N, C-alpha and C positions, 0 to 999 in steps of 0.2 A: 503494499500500500504506499509506503514512504517513497519507494522508488517511482511508483506511478505518479504520485503527487509532484516529485521533483521533476519528472519528465514533462508533466503538464505545465509546471511553472517555467521550465526552460522555453517551451513552445510559446507561451504567452509573452515571455520577455523578448524572444526573437521577433514575434509579430509586432510587438510594441516598437521595436527598433526599426523594423521595416516600415512601419506606419509613418516614420519621420522622413522617409525618402520618397522622391518622385523620379520617374523616368525621364532622362534626357536623351534625345535622339540626334545624332549627327549622320547626315547622309549626303551623297552627291557623287561626283566623278573627279577623281584625282589621277592624272596620267603622268608617267615619267618617274614614278617613285617606287617601282617594283610591284609585286603582287600581294604584299602583306603590309599591315600596319599594326603597331603596338601602341597602347595609350597608357599613360600614368595619370592617376587621379587620386582624390581623397575619398575615402569611404568611411564615414562616421569616425573620423580622426585617425584612420590608418591608411597607409599607402596601399593602393590597389592597382591591378593591371588588367587590361583587356586587350584582345587582339581580333582583327578582322581580316578576311581575305578580300582582295580587289579583283573583280571580274571585268576585264577591259577597263579598269579604273574605277568601276562602280562599286559602292559599298554602302553599308548601313550599320551603324553602331548604336547600341542602347546601353546606357549606364544608369544605375540607381544612385541618385545623388541626394544628399541631405541639405546642401547649401550651394550657392554660386561659388564658382572657383575657376582658376586657370588650369586648363588641361593640356598636356603635352602629347603630341602624336609623333611617332617615330617611324619613318619609312624603311622598308627592308632593303632598298637599294643603297649599298654602302658608299656611293660616290658623294653623299652628303656628309659623311663622317670625316673628321679632320685627323687623319692618321699621322702619327709621328713616332717613327721607330716601332717599338713593340706595343705602343698604346695608341691613345688618340687624345686630342684636346677637346674638352667639352665646349659646345658652342650652341647657344640657343637658336642661331640662325639655321641650324641643321634640322629643326623641329617645326612641326605645325603647331602653333600656339593659339589658343582661343579661349574665350570665357564660356563656360557651360553652366546652365542654370536649370534646377529641377523643373520638370514639366515643359521644358522648351524643346523645340524642333529647329535645328540649325542646318543650313546647307553649306557645303564646301565644294567648289568646282575650280578646275584649272589644270594647266599642263606645266610640269616642272622642266625647265630647260637650262637652268644654271646649276652651279655647284653649291647652292644653298636654296632653302625653302622660301620662295617669294610669293606664297599664297596666304592671304590674310582674310579669314572668314568675317562676314559682316551680316547685316540684315536685322540687327536689333541694337538698342542703345549701348549696351555694354560693350559689344564687339566693335561697334562703330567707333567708340572711344579707344579701345585697346589696339585696334589696328593702326591707329595713328602712331602709336609707339613702336609696334613691331615692324611696320612698313618703313619707318625712319631708321630703326636700329639695325635690322638684319643686313642690309647691304654693307654698312660700315663695319659691323662686327665681323662679317664674313671676310672682308679684306684684311682686317686686323689679325684674325686667326690664321688666314692663309700666310700672312707674314711670319707668324710664330712657327707655323709648320715648316716654312722655308728655312728659317733659322735653325730648326731642330734637325732637319734631314739633309740639307745641302752641304756636302763635305767640301765643295770647291770655294766657299765663302772665305774671303780674306778678313783680316782684322778691321780693315777699312769698311768692308761690306757689313760686318757685324755691327760696327759703330753706327752706320747709317740705318741699319734695321732698329737699333735701340732708339735712335731719334725718331724714326717713323712710328715706332710703337708708342712712344710718349704722346705723339701727336694724335694717334688713334684713340688712345686712352682718354685724353682730354675731350676729343670730339664725342666719344660715347658717353662720357659723364655729362656733357652738355645736353645730349639728347634725353638722358634719364631725368635730369633736373627740370628741363623745359616741359617734359611731359607731366611730372608731378606738380609743377606750378600751376598748370591748367586743369589737370584731371586726377589729382590725388583722391578726390571724392568719387571713386569708382571701384569696381572689383579689381580691375587691372592695376589701378594706382596703388591700392593697399597691398596687392601682391607684390608689386615692384618695391614698394617701401620696405616691406618685411625682408625681401631678398637683399636689398641694399644695406640694411642694417646688419644682417647676418654677414655680409661680405665686408663690412666696415667701409662702404662707399658713401655713407651718409653720416654727418656729425649729429650729435644729440640735439644741438641747437637747431639745425636745419629740420630734423625730424619733428621736434616739438612744435616748430612754427607751422610746418605743413599739416601735421596731424590736427591742428586746431581747425583747419579748413574742411575736415571731413564731415559730411552730412550725418546726423544721427541715425538715419535709416540703415547705415552699415554697422551699427553697434553690435549686432548679434553675429556678424561675420567672424569667422576664425582668424582671418588676416588682421582684422581690426583689433581683436583681443590680443594677438601676439605682438602687434606693434605697441599697443598700449602697455603691455607688460615690459617690453624692452626699454620704453622711454620713461 
C-alpha cells in the first residue's frame, strides 16, 4: 500500500511539473547545414537536448518549455565548426540562435552559403529584437574567430604576422563589445537582452556599475524570468 501511494504521489508530482510547461514548435526549411540538427535548451531548470532530421531541409521541432528562453541549434555539417588542432574554438556564429516561448509556433527558413550561420528567425516581438543582435554580431564574431583559428593552425606565420593578428584581435574584441553594449542600451528589457547580460556577467565582459545601470531599465514583466533572477543575484 505504501509503495502504491508513493507511486501515485510521484505521478501526481510529474503531472504537476508538466502542467507548468507548454509546447513550443519550430518548423521550416533550412538548407546547406546537413541532414540533422541538435538543440540545447532549458527544461525546468535543467539543460536538455533534442534533435531532428532534415528532409531536403524541412523539419519540425517540438519542445516542452516552462518559460521564454534563448535556444541554440547546432547543424550536423561540420564546416561551421571552428576547428583548431585537436579541438575547436566555441563560436555563437556557428549556431542558430533564437528566442523560444511556451505555446509559440516559430518559423525558420533559409539557405546557408557561408562559413557561419547567417539565418536569424523573426516573426514575433522577442525575435525581432534578438535578431538585431545576432545579425550584427555573427559576421564580426565569425571573422574574429577565423583569425584565432589561423593563429592556432598556420605554422608559416612569422612573429610579425602574429603581432598583426594580436592587433587585429584587439580591434575585433572592441568592435564586438560595442555591438553587445549598443544592443543592451536599447533592448536590455527583452528575453535576449537579459540572456546576453547574464552571459556577459559570467564572462566578466560587463562591470557591476554598467550592469546595475542597465538592469534598472528592465520592465517588471520579466521579473519571473530565470535570466532576470540570475542577473539580479549577480549584481
